[in-house]
Structures are given as C-alpha cells and as structure tokens.
N, C-alpha and C positions, 0 to 999 in steps of 0.2 A: 606481617606481610611486607613491610618496608625492607626488613633485613633480607628476606627471600628475594625480593625484586632487586635489591642492591647487588646481591651476588650474581643474579641472572644478568643484570646489565653489565657488570664488570666482566663476566665470562664472555658475553656476546661481543664486547669491545675487544677483549684480548684474543678471542678466537673468531674474529670477524670473517676470515676467509672460509673457515669451516661452516659458520652459520649461513653465509651467503651461498655456499655450495649446496648445503642441505635444502635451502629454499629453491634453488635452481633445479635440483633433481626432482623435488616434489612437484614443481610446476610442469616439468617435462612429463612426468608420470601421469599427472592429472590431465594434461592436455592430450596426450596420446589416448588415454582411456576415454576421454570425452568424445574424441573424433571417431573412435572405433566401436565403442560400446554404448554411447549415448542414445537415448530414445527421443521422443517428441513430446511436446506439451499438449494440453487439452483445453478446449473452450467450453467444456461441459460444466454446468452448475447444477448440482443435485444434492439432495439431503436424504440419505437412506432412512426409511421409517415414516416418511410423510405419505399422505394419501396419493399425491400425484406420482411420486417415485415408485411406490408399491404397484400402482396401476400400470406404469410403464414396464416394470419388471415382469408383471404377469403377462403383458402383451407379447413379450418375447417368446413365450411358450405357446400362447393361444393363437396369436395372429402374427407370426414372425415378420411378414411383409410390412405390417403397419407399425412395427417397433423401430424400423430404420428411419433415417432422416428423411424428411419430406421437404419439398421446395416447390416454388412456383416459377414459371417463366411468364412474364407479363408481355403480352403482344398488344400493340397499340396502332390503330390505323392512322393514316395521315389526316390532318385537320379537314373536317367536313365529309369524311368517308366512313363507311361501315365495314366491319369484318365480314359481312355477308357478300361483299364484292368478290366475284369469282377469282380475280387475280390475287387478292389478299387472302382469300380462303385457301388457295393452293399454297401460298407461302406459309400460312399458319400450320397446315397439315405437314408440310416439309419440315417445319421447325419441330413439330411433335415427333416426327420420325428421327430427326437428328438427336433430340433429347433422349429418346429411347435407346440410342446407340452409345450414349455416354457410359464409360466403364462403371460398373457396380450400380447401375440404375435398374431397378426391378420392373418399372413400367412408367409410361408417360401417357396421360389421358388428354384428349383434345377438349378444348372449351366448348365445342359444338356438342360433345357427348354429355358433359357435366352441366351444360347450360350456364357456365361461368363466364357470361358475357354481359357487360354493362347495359343498362336500359337504352342508352343511345347507340349501342352497337359499336362503340369506338375502341373498347378495351376488353381483352379476354385474358383468362388465366389458364395456363397449361399446368396441370397437376403432375408433379414428378415425385416418384417414390424410390428411394434408394434401398438397397438390401442391407446396408450397415448404418450404424449411427454416424453422426457428423464427424466425430473424432476418430472413428475407425476407418473413414474413407481415405484412400490414398491421395497423394498430391496430384497424381495423374488424373484421377476422377474429378477432383475439385477444379483443376485447371481446365479440363475438357468442358465441364459444365459452365464455367465462367466465360469460356470462349464462344458460347452460344450467342452472346451479345453481338448485335449487328443491325443494320438497316438494309432491308432487301431492295431489289430494283423497283419493286412496286411501291416502295415507301413505307413498308411495315417496320415498325420499331420493335426489336426483340431485346428484352432485358431479363436476365436470370436473377432471381433473388431468393432470400431465405438464409437459414443458418449455415448452409454449406458454402455460401459466397463469402469471400474474405477470409483471412487467416489471422495468425497471431500478429500483434502489433510489432512493427519493425523499428529498430533504432537507426536513425540516419544522422546526417551531418549536423542537423540543427541542435542535437543534444550536446555537441562539442562546445557550443557557445558557453554553456554553464561551466564547463571545465576550463575554458580560456579565461573567463572572469575569475574563477577560483585561482588560476595561476597568477593573474595580475594582483589579486589581493595578497597572495603569498609573497610575491616580489616586493610589494610595498611594505608588508609587515616585516619581512626579514631583511630587506635591503640587499639581498644577495640572490643572484640567479641560481647559484649552486644549491643554496638552502631550499629555495622554492622547488627546483627540479628534483632534489632528493625526496622531498615530502610527497610530490606528485608520483614519483616512481614507486615508492613503497606502497602508496594507496592503490596504484594500478596493479601491482603484484598481488595485493590482497584480493582485489576484485577478480582478477583472472583466476586465482586459485579457487575462490568461492564459486564463481560461475562454472568453472570446469567441474567442480564437485557436484553442483546442481544438475548439470547436464547428465552426469553419470547416474544420479539418482532417478532421473526420468525413465531409465531403462527398467526400473522395478516398481516405481510408484507414479501414480497419476499426478502431474504437476500442472497447475493452471498456467496458461500462456502469459498471464500478467506477472506471475511470480519471478521469472528471470529479470524483468525490467525493474520490479520493485527491489529485488536484491541488488541490482546494478546501481540504482540511484542511491540506495542506503549505504551500500558498501563503499562507493566513491566518497560520499559525504563524511561518514565516520572515519574512514581510512585516512583522509586528509586531516581531519580534525585531531585524531589521536596522535598522529605523527607530529602535528603542529604543536600540541601541548608539551610533548616531551622535548622536542627540538628547541622550543622557546625557553624552557627551563634551563636546558643545557647552555644556550647562548648567554642567558643572564649570568649564569655561574662562571662561564668562561670570561665574560667581560669584567667580572669582579676579581679575576685573577686565579681562579681555581684550576688545578691540574686537569688536563683533558680526560684522562682515565677516571679520575675521581668524580669529575663533573658528570660524565655519562652515567656512571653507576648511581650517583645521587639523583639525577634527573629521572631515571627509571624507577628509583625507590620512591620518590615523592610524586611527581607528575604521573608516573606509571601506575602508582597505587590508585590515583584518581581515575585513570583510564580504565583500570580493571573494575573498579566499583561502578563507574558510569556504564561501561560495556555490559556489566552484569545486569543492570537495570533494563537496558535495551533488550538483552536476550530474554530476561524474564517476561517482559511485556510482549515480545513477539512469540516466544514459545507458549505463552499463556493462551494464544489463539486456539491451541489444541483443546482447551477446556470447553470450547463451544460445541465440539462434537461434529463438525462439518469437515469432511475430508479435504476438499480443495482449499479451505481456509487454513487448516492445519498444515498442509504442505507449503502454502504461501508463507505462513509465519515461521515455520522451521527453516525454510530456504533463506529468508532474510536474516534470521537469527544466526544461521551458520556463517553467513557472510560477515556479520558483525563480529562473531567470535574469531573469525580469521583475521579481521582487522586488528583486534586486540592482540592476538599472538604476534602479528607482524610488528605492532608498535613496541612490544616489550622484548623482542628478539632481533628482528632485522633492522629496525630503526637504530638501536645502539650500535649495531655492526656497521651500518652505513655512516653513522656519525664518526666512527673510527676511521673509515676510508677518507671522509671529507676533511677531518681534522679541524684546524682553526679557520678554514675557508668558509665554515658555516657563518662566521662573523663578517660584517661589511668590511671592506678594505680599510676604511679610515679608522676603524676601531682596532684592526689588527696592527696597524702601523703606529699606534700610540705606545709610548714606552711604559706607561703605567696603566693600570686598570681604568676603564672608562667610568667616569662619574655618572651615577644614575640620578636622573631627575625625579624628585619626589612630588612634583606638582604638575604632572601631566594631566591630560583631560580626564583620565579615569579618577584621579584624586579630586579634581575640581567637581566632577559630577557626583562623586560619593559624598563630598561635603555638602553640596547643594541638596541632595536627596535626604540626607540625615537631618539637615537643619530644618527643612520644611516637611518632615516626615508625615505629619497628620494630613495636610492637604494633598500630599503626593499619594498617600494610600487611598484617600477618599476619591480623588480624581481618577486614579487607576482602576479602582473597582467599578465606579460609575461608568467610565468610558468603555471598559471591556463588557460591562453588563449591557450597555446600549448596542454594541456590536453583536451581542449574542441574540438579540430579539428575533431576527429572521429564522433562527434555529427552530422556533416553535412551529414553523410551516414546513419542516423537513419532510420530504417524501422520498421513498426508496423503491427501486425496481431494478430488474435486470436489464441490461442494454438490449435494444432491438434495432430494427432498420432505421428508425427515426433518428437515432444518434450516430449512425454510420457517417463517415466523412462525406461531405457534399460532393456530388459528382460520381461517387462510386456506384457500381452496379446495384449493390445492396440498398443504397439510399434511393437511387432512381426508381428501382422496382417498388420500394415501399411507398414512395410518393405517388407513383402512377396508380397503384392498387388502392391506396387510400382515397384518391380523388375519384376513382371510378366506382368503388364498392363500399367506401367508408373505411375509417381507420381500423375498425375491428377485424376487417378481413385479413389483416397482417398477423393476427394472433388468435385464431379460433380456439375455443375450448373443446376438449374431447371428453365425452362421457362414455365410460366403459360399463356396459351392462352385462352382468354375468348371472346365469340362472342354472337350474338343475337339468333342464332339457330344452330342446329347441322351441317347443310351443310356449312354455312359460317365459322363456327369455324374450321371445317375440312380443308377447303380451306386455311384459314389463317395459320393453323398449318403447312401445306405443304410449304407455303412460308417461314415460320420461319425456318423449317428444311433445306431448300435449302440455305437460307442466312447464317445460322450458320455454315453449312459445309464448306462454302467458306472463313471463317475467319481464320486468322493466329493464331497459338497456340491452335487449336482445333483438336483433334485426332479422335473423334467420336461423332455422334449425333444420339440419339435413341428416338423414340416415346414412351411415357409413358401411364399411365392409363387416362381414361376420366370419367367425371361425368356421372350419370345415364341419364341425359337429353342430354348429348353430347355437351353442350354449354361451357364446360371447359375441356381443354386438357393439359396434361403435356408433356414436351419434356426435355430429359436429354442431357446435353452438357458436354462432358468429355474434360477438358483442358489437354494440354501437360505438363504443369508445376504443381508444388505442390500447395496445397491450400493456403499456406501462402506466396507464392512468389510474387514479384512485377509484374511478367508477368501475373499471374492469376488475380491480382487486375486490371491491365490494360485491360485484356480481358473482365472483367465484364463491364467496361465502354464502350468498343468497341461494345460488344454484345448489350447492351442497345441502343446505338446510331444507330445500324443497324436494330434492330427489332421494335423499337418504331414507326417509320414512317409507318410500314406495317399495323398498327391498324387504321382502319377508320370506320366511321358510328357507333360509339358507342362501337366498340370492344376495347380490351385492351391486351397488352402483357407486362408481368413483369418478371424480372429475380430475382430469389430467391434461397433458399438452404442455408446450413450452411456456405458455402464459401462466398456467396454473402452477407449474414448477417455480417460476419466478416469484409468484405470490407467496408460495410456501417458504422459499428461501428467505425472502424479506421478513416474513413473520418470525421465522426461527432466529434470524440474526438479531432482530429487534428485541426479542425476548431474552436473548443471551447477553445483551449489553450490560445490564446491571450486575449479573453474576461475574462477568469478565472483569468489570471495573473493581468490584469488591476484592476479588482474589488477587489481581495483579497489583493494585494499589496497596493491598494489605501486605503482600510479600515484599514489595519495594519499600514500604514503610519500615518493615523489620530490618531490611538491609541498610537503610539510611540511619536507623536507630543504632545499629551496630557500628556504623562508620563514625557517626558524630556524637554518640553517647548523649543524646538529647531526645526529648519527646516532642517539644514544640517545633524544632527545626524540621523533622520529617512531616509533621502535621501541616506546617506552613507550606512545605513543598507540594503536598498533595492538593491543598486548597488552591494554590497558585496554578496548578495544572488544570483544575476545573475552570478557572477563568480563561486560561489559554484555549482549551478545547471549545468552550462556549463561543468565544469570539471567532475562532477559526471556522467553526461550522456555520456561524452566522454569516460571515463574509462569503464562504463557499456557496451556501444556499442562495444568497443574494445574487451572485454572479451566474452560477450554472443552472439554478432552478428558476429563479425569477427573471434572469436575463439582464440584470443591471450591469451594463458595460461588457456583456458577454461577447459582442461582436469584436471587441478589441483583442480577444484571445482566440478568435477563430471559431467561436461557438455560434452557429447560425440558428439552432433550434434548442432553446433551453428546455429542460425537463427534469424528472426525478433523478436523484443521485443514485449511482449503482449500489446495490444492496449491501455489499460488504465494505463500502467506503468508510462508514463511521467507525467500525470496529478496527479496521486496518489503520486508519489515521490515529485513533486513540492509542493503539499499541505502539506505533512508531513515535508519535509525538510525546507520549509519556516517557518513553525511554530517552529520547533526546532532551526533554525538559530536565530529567534527572542528571543528564550529562552536565549541563551548565550549572545546575544546583550543586553538584559535587565539585566541579572545578572552581566555582566562586566561594562556596561556603567552606570548603576544606582549607583554603588560604585564610579565611576569616578566623576559623577555629585555630589554625596554626599560630596566628598572631595573639589570639585570646589566651591560649595556654602558655604563652610566653610572658604573660603578665599585663598585657594591654587592657585598658578599659574596653567594655563591649562595643561602644560606639567607635572608638579609635581603631579597634580591631576590624570593625566593619569597613571603615574608610581605607585602612591599609590593605585589607584583603581585596576589595573591589578596585582600589587604585592600582595595585600590582597586576590584577587579572583582567582589567577592562580591555586593554589593547588586544590581548590574545583571544578573549571570548568574543570580542567584536569581530575580529578576523575570522574566527571559527564559524560564527553565525552567518556572516556574509558569504563565506565559502559554501556552507551547507545550503543556504537559500539559493545561491547561484546554481549549484548542481541540480537542485530540485526544479528550479525555474527553467532549466534547459529542457526539461521533459514537458513543459507546457506547450512547446511547439510541435509535439507529436500529434498526428492526426487522430489517433485513437482517443475517444472521449474519456475512457476510464483512466488511462495514463495521464492525460491532460489534467483531469480533475485531481488526481492524487498528487501530481507534481505541484499544482497551484496550492492545494490545501496544505501540503507539507512546507512549502516555501513561506506562505503566510504564517503558518503556525510557528515555525522556527523564529521568524522575525519578531512576532508578538511575544513569544516566551522569552527569548534572549534579551530583548531590549526593554520591553515593558514590564515583564514579570520578574525575571532573574536579576536584571541590572538596575531596576528601579524600585519595584515593590518589595523585593527581598531585602535589600539594605535598609529601606525605610521601616519595614516591619521588625528587622533585627534591632535597629536602634530604638524602636518603641519598646521592645521586650527587654532590652538591656541584658544584665547578667542572667535573668530568668530564662533566656533562650537556651542557655547551656546548663541549666539545672538538670540533675539526674537523680532520681530516688536511690538512696543507698542500697535498698534491698534489690533493686533492679541492677544496680552497678555490680553487685556481688555475683549475680547469676549470668551476666552478659559477657561473652568472650570479648577480650580487649584486642583491638586491631589497630596497628600503628599506621594509619593512612597518611599522616602528616610527616612521617619520617623522624619522629622525635628522638628515637634511639641513635640516629645518625648525627644529630646535632649536639647531644650532650653525652659524653663518654662516661663520666662518673658523677652523676648529679648528687648533691647533698641529700641525706636521708629525708630531711623535712620537705624537700621540693620534689621528691621523686614522683609522687602521684600527680603533681601539677604539670610536670614537664613530660612525662611519659604516659602513653595510653596503650603501651604494648602489653 
C-alpha cells in the first residue's frame, strides 16, 4: 500500500494544477446537481414489518383520511375564564374555520363537537387531519398551519402543535464556534497561518462535496433530516484530522532537510496509509448500520460514510497537491530561515508523558479501568424513545402546545395510542371493537378510551387510547406491550387487532434498535479486528483496541445519560427538560466513536510498530511512538472535540445530544484510552504484543502501512522479514 500511495502522492504533487482542477470541476458539477435535482429530507421514523407500521400501511387503503398526519391546535382561555364564554367561543370557531382552510387539511373538528375541553373549561383541542403524511406536506401547508398561532382580541391563546410543527434542524452561526476553535488549535500546532488555512480549506472542500452528494441522493432515497448534520460534523472533524496528519508528517520531514517532492510522497505513503486504514474503520462502522435493517438508519450511516470516504480521497490527492502550492511556507518562518535542518527535541511533553505512563503502567491501567467503569454506571439506567413535543426547544409552538395540553388533559394526551380493529363484516367488526373498548378501559395507566372513525365498508374501525403517562415514558412503553397482549387474543376467525400511532411506532423503533445493538457490535468490531490484524500483524493489539473501545463507549454513555436523562448539569447545556435519549443515539454513537477510536489507535500504534520493527525494545518503541505522535494526536482530538462541541449549541435536542456525546467520547478515547491506557498496556505486554502465529502469518496478506519499503532499499537477506512487512 505504501508504494501505491507514494506514487499517488508524488503524482498529485507534480500534477497539482490538474488535481486541483479536477476537484474544482467535481465541486461545480455536484453543486449544480444539488441545487437543481436535490430533494428534501424526512422526519419519519419507521420500521417496515413491525405491527405499528403494518397497521399504518393498511390504514392508507382502508381509511385514507386517517393515515395522513394529525395535529392539534390548543386553545386556552385567559386566566379565570372559560371557553364557554360567547366571545371566546366565537374565536374558537373562527380558529376551527381557519384551520380547515390550511392547504392539504382534510378537516378540522371543533372541541365543542369532540368534547375535548378540560374539566375547568380553560383549554380545548381542535383536531386537525391532513390528507398527507407529515413528510409529504408542502412547506406552504406547514407554514400556514404554524401561522395559526396568535392571541385573539378576546384574549384566546391559539397554539398549533403536533408532528407537522417544526422542521429539520438548522445550522446557524453557533456551530462556527467549533470551527474557529479548530482553526486556533491548527495555528498553535503548525505555527503557520498558511498551514492552518490549507488544512481547513481541504476539509471544507471535502464537506461541500460530501453534502452536495447527499442532497443529490435525497432525490431518490428517503434521508433523515438528522443525516446531513451528522455528515457535516463528522466530515469536518475527520477532514481536518486527516489533512493534519499528512501535513504534520510532511513538515517534520521538511524540517529534517528532505526534498519537498520526496517529502510529500513519503508523507502520503506513511501518514496516508494510516489515514486510509483509519478511514476504512470509520466507513466500516458507519456502513455497518445497514445491517440493522432500518431504512432511515441505513441512509444516515451511508451518508456519513460517504462523507468520510470523501475526506480520505481529499487527504491522499488534494492535500499533497495543496502542499505543492504552499511549498516550504508550510513551515514556520523561523524554521525556514535556518541554514540547517531544525533540531528535533526528543524530550517534549509526549515523551515525558510516555515515560511516566510506561513506568507506572500497573497503577495507570488499574486507575483507568476503575475510573471509566465508575463513569459507566449511569448507563444501566439508559432509556430510549423517539423525540416528542416535550423535547422541542423551549418557547417553540410545538413545545408550548405540548405543555398546555399536558397541563389540561395529562401528558398522555400528546401521544394517544391507536387500535386498528379489522373484521370480516361490519357487524363482527363492531362487536370486536366493543370488546376492545371494554378491555382497554380496564388497563392500568389508561385514562380514556374513545371510538374513532370507521372505513366506508365498516370492516375497519379505529379506537383511541389515551395513556396516563407521557409518550416517551417507560410506563407508556410498557402499556403498549400490555395493550397488545390484552387485545390480540380477542381477534378470532380471521379478524385482527393492531396497536399503532406515533407513540407505538416509537416504542417499536426503540425495541428494534435495542435488539440490533449486540449484532451490530459483533459484526463491526469483528470486521475492524480483522482490518487491524492485517495492518499490525498482531492478535493482542486489535484485541486491546476493541476492549479499549468498550471502556470508551461505557463512560461516554454514562456521562450522556447523567446529563441528558438524569439532568445533572443539563441546564448548563440549554436542556430544560431531561428525558430518554433518542432511540437511534446509542447505535449511531457506537458506529462513529468506534471508527474514530480506531483512527487514533492506527495513528499511534502504527508509529510504535514502525519503531519496533526497526529493532527497538517494545517499551522504548512505545515511548518513541507516543512521543512523536502525542502532539499531533492531541491537536487532532481537540479539533474533533471542538467541531462536535459546536453542535451542542443547536436547539434541536437530537443534534445537541449527539454533539455532546461525540465530543466527550473523543476526549475520553484519545486522552484516557489511546494516549494513556494503550501505551501502558503495550509496555505490560512487551514483545508479546507483536507476536503473530507463523501459520497465520503465512495466510495473511502483507500490507506495508509503515512504509518500510521506502526506508530500506536493499535490506540484507537476514533482516528482510524484520524490516519489511510488504
């Protein structure tokens, strides 16, 4: 691999204008395509094959009007007044008429008709039924519905709420803070504005190309509204880091007096090999999300994987081309002005830290494992659910409507369960529906059961069940299971009873994702284990890497649960209502953090192995490897954490949680696991860390990730196996 990348780096340097022109043309093509052909993202979370989704699909045929999006408009009287006040009643009816005129609304029903008025008469719910699903609604329809919010002259408060309120999370100026911090870290690391600017530029080019491609994909595939932001934050982080690793290697070689062209080629061959392997682990982890069998998660994973792949391609082609344009200006001015190559300090902080860690390796390993284990404790209380109005930004119509409805009718009113009863004829369906009504009323945590609409033939009927608990609570999730167990046996002779609705869909999504986690971990970690085994020709090193990741993910989930679910310090991050984490958060964070953890594993351990195969003792190789790589890995981790932290300031709770979790996970993995526990464990293992069974060595392809063939042109026969692993 090193020889191939060497030639690619040399070509990109020599033909830098051609390489830059190709990328420029590609950006223009992708940009024009995205603007003219791009589709829109979706906020739908569904899993084909589950009971809730099958019932919703059937409703589209049986009762089309009931299969569209539903929403409520909350109307609240002034303090001390009732909706039965004639002036307020007139305003309520006027609001009903206005709601009915919203584009794509099939009908709006007055609270006086449905009796959806609180006991004190202060609050009512206007039921609104759309003719299309929430994602199929036009922006015009959503905006018109959202604009129903007002306070009438009589003092009536009108607040629209439900799944059609609010749209995809938006990226604002707050996320730029993370990029600014990353730029500062780059300037400090490089000591050169030109070097920092070049690294940021290549990362942004990769992100633009990846995002434009993703927008094009939305024209033919449903893509979650979270996917572009996930791809953006990940693309920025790895794009900067990959360019940083190659540029840093090039700078070191230039400072040692190596020719520019040769230095670029060697940097791509060595650091570029690590980038390719590291990027491959990230892509495997993200693409592995498709194994779960959930369409929106597959699209999210593949979108992020595509952005990472673009970052890798940028790093091994455009970065060497840009290094050619920059020349020796990549170095700080004081080094360029020196007549002789700069002397390299061998006792920087990285070396001192490596010696400290390896000297006290036993207590370091014990303290690290115990500390991360303690941080993992809150993970045992992890709860998952899909987002609802309770997690919407404070002050938004969706959040205000949720709070008003919960206060007047109970939290369960914001997430009713829908029971679909289907029989062979109208009479038997009616009889079965009555049995379901009676059974549901007797269940714990049910506050109301109401009959709903029926199909034209009468063979399909809907029943609304209002839980006592909120849609995302564990009690409501348990009620879904209890309700299904109670009503399923009532269906006989070809009849069927199914529980659906947004709340039931959320419960099914969470259950499916939880069940998929073990399979996902086994497959992804297994594939990455084989990849690292191939790169390092060791069994213990990949095993250590996987076990270290388990410590990282446990501590990361523990801290995230403590903050966002338990509320410990949540107000500092703008989280006013702690609650369950979004259902797909664990598997998304596992995929991304595993890939990033293997990034640092490859970058650090490849240098350790490079020193070991040159004849150094295992502990000394560990000290040399970490000593040389600590500065760059520290900068890379700080940059990645800074980019992720910028997304904590987004109002959307999903993006906020993902940004926080990834920032914490990167810091824990880079500084505690990879730069502390890994060198301590390697020094404990000694030469055994690099032992490799002869039978496995014969059947394993040899990959030159350290660029050994470039270092030794004609090695003596006796040393050939030791020096070269190509």
